[in-house]
C-alpha positions as CSV (number, residue, x, y, z in Angstrom):
1,I,-0.2,13.3,1.6
2,E,0.0,17.0,2.2
3,H,-2.6,17.6,-0.4
4,L,-5.3,15.8,1.6
5,D,-7.9,17.7,3.7
6,A,-6.7,17.0,7.3
7,A,-10.1,17.8,8.7
8,N,-11.8,15.0,6.8
9,V,-9.2,12.3,6.4
10,Q,-7.2,9.9,8.4
11,V,-4.1,8.4,6.8
12,S,-1.8,5.5,7.7
13,L,1.5,5.0,5.9
14,Q,3.3,1.7,5.5
15,V,6.4,1.1,3.5
16,F,7.0,-2.5,2.4
17,G,9.7,-4.5,0.7
18,G,10.3,-8.1,1.5
19,P,12.7,-10.6,3.2
20,W,16.2,-11.4,1.9
21,T,16.2,-15.1,3.0
22,W,13.9,-18.0,2.9
23,T,14.2,-18.4,6.6
24,S,12.9,-14.8,7.0
25,Y,10.2,-15.4,4.4
26,T,8.9,-18.4,6.3
27,K,8.7,-16.3,9.4
28,C,6.9,-13.5,7.6
29,I,4.2,-15.7,6.2
30,G,3.6,-17.4,9.6
31,G,5.4,-20.7,8.7
32,A,7.9,-20.6,11.6
33,S,7.5,-21.2,15.3
34,E,8.7,-17.7,16.1
35,S,7.1,-14.4,15.2
36,P,8.9,-12.2,12.7
37,D,10.3,-8.8,13.4
38,M,8.3,-7.0,10.7
39,K,11.0,-4.4,10.0
40,K,14.1,-6.6,10.3
41,D,12.8,-9.9,8.9
42,C,10.1,-8.7,6.5
43,D,11.2,-5.2,5.5
44,I,7.7,-3.9,6.3
45,E,7.4,-0.8,8.5
46,W,4.5,1.4,9.7
47,I,5.7,5.0,9.3
48,S,2.4,6.2,10.9
49,H,-0.8,4.6,12.1
50,F,-4.0,6.5,11.5
51,T,-3.5,10.3,11.9
52,N,-5.1,13.4,10.5
53,D,-1.8,15.4,10.8
54,T,-1.2,15.0,7.1
55,A,1.5,17.8,7.1
56,A,3.6,15.9,9.7
57,L,3.1,12.7,7.8
58,A,4.1,14.2,4.5
59,K,7.3,15.5,6.1
60,K,8.1,12.0,7.4
61,A,7.3,10.5,4.0
62,S,9.6,12.9,2.2
63,G,12.6,11.6,4.1
64,L,11.9,7.9,3.5
65,S,14.3,5.8,1.5
66,Y,13.3,3.3,-1.2
67,P,13.2,-0.3,0.1
68,S,15.4,-2.0,-2.4
69,S,14.5,-5.6,-1.4
70,T,12.0,-8.3,-2.5
71,T,8.3,-7.6,-2.6
72,L,6.2,-9.2,0.1
73,T,2.9,-7.7,-1.0
74,S,0.7,-10.4,0.5
75,V,1.9,-9.6,4.1
76,A,1.8,-5.9,3.5
77,L,-1.9,-6.2,2.4
78,G,-2.6,-8.2,5.5
79,E,-1.0,-5.6,7.7
80,A,-3.1,-2.9,5.9
81,E,-6.3,-4.9,6.6
82,A,-5.4,-5.2,10.2
83,E,-4.9,-1.4,10.4
84,L,-8.4,-0.7,9.2
85,V,-9.7,-1.7,12.6
86,Y,-8.4,1.6,13.9
87,G,-10.0,3.8,11.2
88,R,-13.1,5.9,11.6
89,E,-16.3,3.9,11.8
90,D,-18.1,6.4,9.5
91,A,-15.4,6.4,6.8
92,S,-15.3,4.4,3.6
93,P,-11.8,2.9,3.8
94,V,-9.5,3.1,0.9
95,V,-6.1,1.4,0.6
96,L,-3.7,2.8,-1.9
97,V,-1.0,0.2,-2.9
98,V,2.1,1.6,-4.7
99,T,4.3,-1.1,-6.1
100,D,7.1,-1.5,-8.6
101,G,7.8,-5.3,-8.4
102,L,6.3,-8.7,-8.7
103,P,5.1,-10.1,-5.4
104,L,7.1,-13.0,-3.9
105,S,3.8,-15.1,-4.0
106,Q,1.2,-14.1,-6.5
107,E,-1.2,-16.7,-5.0
108,R,-0.9,-15.3,-1.5
109,T,-1.2,-11.8,-2.9
110,R,-4.4,-12.6,-4.7
111,A,-5.9,-14.1,-1.5
112,A,-4.8,-11.1,0.6
113,A,-6.1,-8.6,-1.9
114,A,-9.5,-10.4,-2.1
115,K,-9.7,-10.5,1.7
116,L,-8.8,-6.8,1.9
117,Q,-11.4,-5.9,-0.7
118,E,-14.1,-7.2,1.7
119,K,-13.2,-4.3,4.0
120,A,-11.9,-1.5,1.8
121,R,-11.6,-0.2,-1.7
122,V,-8.2,-1.1,-3.0
123,I,-6.5,1.3,-5.5
124,W,-3.3,0.0,-7.1
125,V,-0.5,2.3,-8.4
126,P,2.0,0.2,-10.4
127,V,5.2,2.3,-10.9
128,G,7.9,1.7,-13.5
129,S,8.5,-0.8,-16.2
130,S,9.0,-3.7,-13.7
131,A,5.6,-3.2,-12.1
132,P,3.2,-6.2,-12.5
133,V,0.6,-4.3,-14.4
134,E,-1.5,-7.3,-15.5
135,L,-1.6,-8.7,-11.9
136,V,-2.4,-5.3,-10.4
137,E,-5.3,-4.8,-12.8
138,E,-6.6,-8.2,-11.7
139,L,-6.3,-7.3,-8.0
140,A,-7.8,-3.8,-8.1
141,S,-11.3,-3.1,-6.8
142,L,-14.1,-2.6,-9.3
143,P,-14.3,-0.7,-11.6
144,K,-10.7,-1.7,-12.5
145,S,-10.1,1.4,-14.6
146,E,-10.8,3.7,-11.7
147,N,-8.7,1.7,-9.3
148,T,-5.5,1.2,-11.3
149,I,-3.3,4.2,-11.8
150,R,-0.2,3.5,-13.9
151,I,2.9,5.8,-13.3
152,G,6.0,5.6,-15.5
153,N,8.5,6.0,-12.7
154,F,8.8,7.2,-9.1
155,Y,9.9,10.7,-10.2
156,Y,6.6,11.2,-11.9
157,M,4.7,10.6,-8.7
158,S,5.5,14.2,-7.7
159,Y,3.8,15.6,-10.8
160,K,0.5,17.4,-10.1
161,Y,-1.2,15.4,-12.7
162,Y,-0.6,12.1,-10.9
163,I,-1.2,13.6,-7.4
164,N,-4.6,14.9,-8.6
165,K,-5.4,11.6,-10.3
166,V,-4.7,9.6,-7.1
167,I,-6.6,12.1,-4.9
168,M,-9.6,12.2,-7.3
169,Q,-9.8,8.4,-7.3
170,A,-9.3,7.9,-3.6
171,C,-11.6,10.7,-2.4
172,P,-15.3,9.9,-3.2
173,T,-16.5,13.5,-2.4
174,L,-14.3,14.8,-5.3
175,R,-15.6,12.5,-8.0
């Protein structure tokens, strides 16, 4: 995040996992009469809504812990789509999805990804050996090869090679 040009970019950051119980899952997908607490029930949290203070956001991001839970990708994508309303009107929105696990519902994730792609370019970063690479390649915006960036493990994400690769793909002025 700190490598982005703060004068020309706005960034939001969401960390997502998923619910631990079917009761919570039902709430999270809108199947219950009560609304979910996104953090408590769904393990989805907005660390920051749109900001151009990339240095402060990078500092926040460096202190985050890994959400070792299930993977509610469909709801996380829906939340990202809703966030786009607050972005700059003159910007070409890009959503970067970093995931290491199979979504709880592939069907719902496919639908959410398709809906999100109507509003934004979606770049997927499958990380680690458990990442659903075939599914991610299916869900990525076209061209798939430019919108899927495989990374072997989370440690490698700090390598300049991968940082540059993600920035080059996400920022159209650099390509």
